[in-house]
C-alpha positions as CSV (number, residue, x, y, z in Angstrom):
1,M,95.3,88.1,69.5
2,S,94.4,91.1,68.1
3,K,93.2,93.2,71.9
4,I,96.9,92.0,72.7
5,L,98.1,93.6,69.4
6,S,95.8,96.2,70.0
7,G,97.4,97.6,73.2
8,M,101.3,97.0,72.1
9,A,100.5,99.2,69.2
10,I,99.1,102.0,71.5
11,A,102.2,101.0,73.8
12,T,104.8,101.1,71.2
13,L,103.2,104.7,69.9
14,L,104.1,105.9,73.6
15,I,107.4,104.3,73.3
16,T,107.6,104.3,76.9
17,S,104.4,104.6,79.0
18,P,103.9,107.5,81.4
19,G,103.5,104.6,84.1
20,I,107.3,103.2,83.6
21,V,108.8,106.3,83.2
22,Q,107.1,107.9,86.5
23,A,108.8,104.7,88.5
24,Q,112.3,106.0,87.3
25,V,111.8,109.4,87.1
26,P,113.6,110.8,90.0
27,S,112.1,111.3,93.6
28,S,114.1,114.2,94.8
29,I,117.3,116.3,94.0
30,T,118.6,119.0,96.2
31,P,121.3,121.2,94.4
32,T,124.7,122.1,96.1
33,P,125.2,125.7,95.5
34,A,127.7,124.6,92.7
35,Q,125.2,123.1,91.4
36,S,122.7,125.8,91.2
37,P,120.3,126.8,87.8
38,T,122.7,128.2,85.1
39,T,121.4,129.1,81.3
40,P,122.4,126.9,79.1
41,P,123.1,127.5,75.8
42,R,119.6,127.7,73.8
43,Q,120.9,126.7,70.0
44,S,121.5,123.2,71.3
45,E,118.4,122.4,72.5
46,S,115.0,121.5,71.3
47,S,112.6,123.2,71.6
48,P,109.0,123.0,70.3
49,S,106.7,125.0,68.7
50,A,103.7,126.1,70.5
51,T,101.3,123.4,70.6
52,P,99.0,123.3,67.2
53,L,95.6,122.1,67.4
54,S,95.3,118.6,67.6
55,T,93.3,115.9,66.0
56,A,92.5,111.9,65.4
57,P,96.1,110.3,65.4
58,D,97.4,109.1,61.8
59,L,97.1,105.3,62.7
60,N,98.8,104.8,59.0
61,L,101.7,106.4,59.9
62,L,102.1,104.5,63.5
63,G,101.9,101.8,61.6
64,K,104.6,102.5,59.7
65,A,106.5,104.1,62.7
66,I,105.5,100.3,64.2
67,G,107.2,98.1,61.4
68,L,110.3,100.2,61.5
69,F,110.6,100.4,65.5
70,W,110.5,96.5,66.0
71,Q,111.9,95.8,62.8
72,T,114.8,93.5,64.2
73,N,115.1,92.6,67.9
74,R,118.4,94.9,68.3
75,A,118.9,98.7,68.1
76,Q,121.9,101.2,69.2
77,T,120.7,104.5,70.1
78,E,122.4,107.6,70.5
79,S,120.6,110.1,72.1
80,L,120.8,113.6,74.0
81,I,118.5,114.1,77.0
82,V,117.8,117.3,79.0
83,M,115.8,117.2,82.4
84,N,114.4,120.0,84.1
85,L,113.3,119.8,87.7
86,R,111.7,123.0,88.7
87,D,110.0,124.3,91.8
88,K,110.0,127.5,94.1
89,S,113.2,127.4,95.2
90,A,115.2,125.5,92.3
91,D,115.7,125.3,88.7
92,I,117.5,122.1,87.4
93,K,118.7,121.4,84.4
94,V,120.5,117.9,83.4
95,Y,122.3,117.5,80.3
96,A,123.1,113.6,79.3
97,T,124.3,112.1,76.1
98,I,123.4,108.1,75.7
99,N,124.3,105.5,72.8
100,T,123.1,102.7,74.1
101,I,123.0,98.7,72.6
102,A,119.3,97.0,73.3
103,Q,118.6,93.5,72.3
104,T,115.5,92.1,73.0
105,G,116.0,90.0,76.8
106,N,116.5,93.1,78.6
107,K,120.2,92.8,77.1
108,F,121.6,95.9,76.7
109,R,125.1,98.6,77.4
110,T,125.0,101.8,77.4
111,E,127.6,104.8,77.5
112,L,126.6,107.6,79.5
113,K,128.1,111.1,79.7
114,F,126.9,113.8,82.0
115,A,127.4,117.5,80.1
116,Q,126.4,120.7,78.1
117,P,126.8,120.2,74.2
118,G,130.0,121.3,72.9
119,A,131.0,121.3,76.8
120,T,133.8,118.7,78.4
121,P,131.8,115.7,80.5
122,T,131.6,116.0,84.2
123,A,131.3,111.9,84.5
124,T,131.2,109.3,82.4
125,Y,129.3,105.6,82.8
126,T,129.2,102.1,81.4
127,I,126.0,100.3,82.0
128,V,126.1,96.8,81.0
129,C,123.0,93.8,81.5
130,D,123.3,90.6,80.5
131,G,120.2,89.6,80.7
132,Q,119.6,89.1,84.3
133,K,122.6,90.8,86.2
134,V,123.4,94.7,85.9
135,W,126.6,96.3,86.1
136,T,127.2,99.8,86.8
137,Y,131.3,101.1,86.3
138,R,132.5,105.0,86.8
139,P,135.9,105.2,84.9
140,D,137.4,108.1,87.0
141,K,135.9,106.6,90.3
142,R,137.8,103.0,89.0
143,Q,135.1,101.4,90.5
144,Y,132.0,99.1,89.5
145,A,129.6,97.7,91.0
146,Q,126.6,94.8,90.1
147,T,123.0,94.3,90.7
148,T,120.2,92.2,89.3
149,F,118.3,93.9,86.5
150,P,114.8,94.6,88.5
151,K,116.5,95.8,91.1
152,F,118.1,98.2,88.6
153,Q,114.8,99.1,86.6
154,S,113.5,100.3,90.0
155,E,116.4,103.1,90.4
156,S,115.7,106.6,89.8
157,Y,118.4,106.8,87.3
158,S,117.3,103.7,85.3
159,F,115.8,106.0,82.6
160,L,119.2,107.3,81.4
161,I,119.7,104.2,79.2
162,G,117.1,105.9,77.1
163,A,113.1,106.0,77.0
164,A,113.2,104.1,73.5
165,S,115.4,101.6,75.2
166,I,113.5,101.3,78.0
167,F,110.7,100.5,76.0
168,F,112.4,98.2,73.7
169,L,113.4,96.2,76.1
170,S,110.1,96.0,78.0
171,I,108.3,93.9,75.0
172,P,109.6,90.0,74.8
173,E,110.9,88.4,71.3
174,A,107.7,86.6,70.8
175,D,105.2,90.1,71.5
176,R,107.8,91.8,68.6
177,Q,107.3,88.6,66.1
178,E,103.3,88.9,66.9
179,I,103.1,92.8,66.2
180,I,105.7,92.6,62.7
181,Q,103.6,89.3,61.6
182,A,100.4,91.0,62.1
183,L,101.8,94.3,60.1
184,V,103.0,92.6,57.4
185,K,99.5,91.3,57.0
186,D,98.1,94.3,57.1
187,I,100.2,97.7,57.7
188,N,97.1,99.4,58.3
189,F,95.5,97.1,61.1
190,L,95.5,99.6,63.3
191,N,92.5,100.9,62.3
192,M,90.5,98.3,63.6
193,L,91.3,100.1,67.1
194,S,87.8,101.9,68.7
195,Q,87.3,105.1,69.6
196,E,87.3,104.2,73.0
197,E,90.9,102.3,72.8
198,I,92.6,105.7,71.3
199,K,90.4,108.6,73.0
200,D,93.6,110.0,74.9
201,L,95.8,109.9,71.9
202,Q,95.6,112.5,69.6
203,G,98.1,113.5,66.7
204,S,99.3,116.9,65.3
205,Q,101.9,118.5,63.3
206,R,104.8,120.9,64.4
207,Q,108.1,121.7,63.1
208,I,111.1,122.4,65.1
209,E,114.1,124.2,63.7
210,G,112.9,124.0,60.5
211,Q,112.3,120.7,60.7
212,D,108.5,118.9,60.4
213,Y,107.4,116.2,62.7
214,Y,104.1,114.3,62.8
215,V,103.5,114.5,66.7
216,Y,101.1,111.8,68.5
217,S,99.9,113.3,72.0
218,Y,98.5,111.3,75.1
219,E,97.8,113.1,78.4
220,D,97.2,110.5,81.2
221,K,94.6,112.6,83.5
222,K,94.9,110.5,86.2
223,E,98.4,110.4,86.7
224,N,98.9,113.9,85.6
225,W,101.0,113.1,83.3
226,N,102.0,114.0,79.5
227,F,103.8,112.4,76.7
228,N,104.5,113.6,73.0
229,G,106.3,111.4,70.8
230,F,107.7,113.2,67.6
231,F,108.2,111.5,64.4
232,N,109.4,111.9,60.6
233,P,105.7,112.3,58.6
234,Q,107.5,110.4,55.6
235,T,109.5,107.8,57.0
236,G,108.1,107.4,60.7
237,M,111.3,107.4,62.7
238,I,110.9,108.2,66.0
239,K,113.1,111.5,66.2
240,Q,112.0,112.9,69.7
241,I,110.3,112.1,72.9
242,E,108.7,114.5,75.8
243,L,107.6,113.3,78.9
244,A,106.3,116.3,81.3
245,G,104.5,116.0,84.8
246,K,105.3,116.2,88.7
247,T,107.4,114.5,91.1
248,A,108.1,115.4,94.4
249,G,106.1,118.3,94.3
250,M,108.2,119.4,91.6
251,N,107.3,119.7,87.9
252,F,109.2,117.3,85.7
253,T,110.1,117.5,82.0
254,L,112.3,115.1,80.2
255,T,113.6,115.4,76.4
256,E,115.0,113.2,74.6
257,K,116.3,113.9,71.2
258,I,117.4,110.8,69.0
259,L,120.4,112.2,67.5
260,N,120.6,108.3,65.2
261,R,118.9,104.8,65.6
262,N,120.2,101.8,63.9
263,T,118.0,99.1,63.5
264,K,121.0,96.8,62.0
265,A,123.6,97.1,64.2
266,K,126.1,94.5,64.6
267,I,126.3,93.2,68.1
268,G,129.6,91.3,69.3
269,S,129.7,88.2,71.9
270,K,130.9,90.5,74.4
271,V,129.2,93.4,73.9
272,F,127.0,92.4,77.2
273,R,129.3,91.4,79.3
274,F,131.2,93.2,81.8
275,L,135.1,92.4,82.2
276,P,136.3,94.7,85.1
277,P,139.2,96.2,84.0
278,K,142.5,95.4,86.3
279,G,142.9,97.7,89.4
280,V,139.3,98.2,89.4
281,K,137.3,98.1,92.5
282,K,134.2,96.4,93.4
283,V,132.0,98.3,95.5
284,K,128.2,97.6,96.9
285,S,126.5,100.1,95.3
286,L,127.6,102.9,92.7
287,P,124.7,105.5,92.5
288,I,124.9,107.7,89.0
289,D,124.7,111.1,90.2
290,L,122.0,112.8,88.2
291,L,123.7,116.2,88.4
292,G,126.4,114.5,86.9
293,G,129.2,114.9,90.0
């Protein structure tokens, strides 16, 4: 059991494993002339300060963060996602705001809007999963499509329900209970982890926009992926997720700034059900346009 919990603890720190996200990031995006790179408003972004010297990770704070993340079987997360894809010929930035209610058992409901901060959304979607089936609905086109949860997971846009929510959904309820029970017995149980188990994990203190954060960093040298998880150093609340790597020959970065995360969200009986509005047409597939068109 301790080995399972150790692995879960490290994975929880990462909030979303690079392997999961690597399978879900877009394999390619080709901008049309109308979608050529622009300079977005900088004041609305969260720009990390220069990376300070990293040290051994604070495992006591990590234990607190894990307990907070898994204290209930449900969570509502509001986030701002900024994606950047760059190569010699293109520099593409994609903005999306998400509001996801997730519950263990692969149940979730996401309201997704593509829009630069303060601008009118260019496209909106509702994505609903009852644990087995996933419905994607686009109101402006009055269309919806249905697929299975495994097929949705394999789509390049599935990460748009939120990185934190993806990982939350990836852990079965029984495993969540084991983690909580271990933390109840000893909040500092992560100190039993060996140096080998945490050798690629480092910690540092950073400041962004006047706010102090404790940052856990992980580098997958084999797959060439980097992860940073930004936490409130007092409460252990996850505040931001950053992923960077390469996909289809392009440099890829994803930043999810968590605006609000409520682990005591009230969930009605119909939250994870989709009832198509009158006059809406069912189509074979309804891919999410990552450029918000």
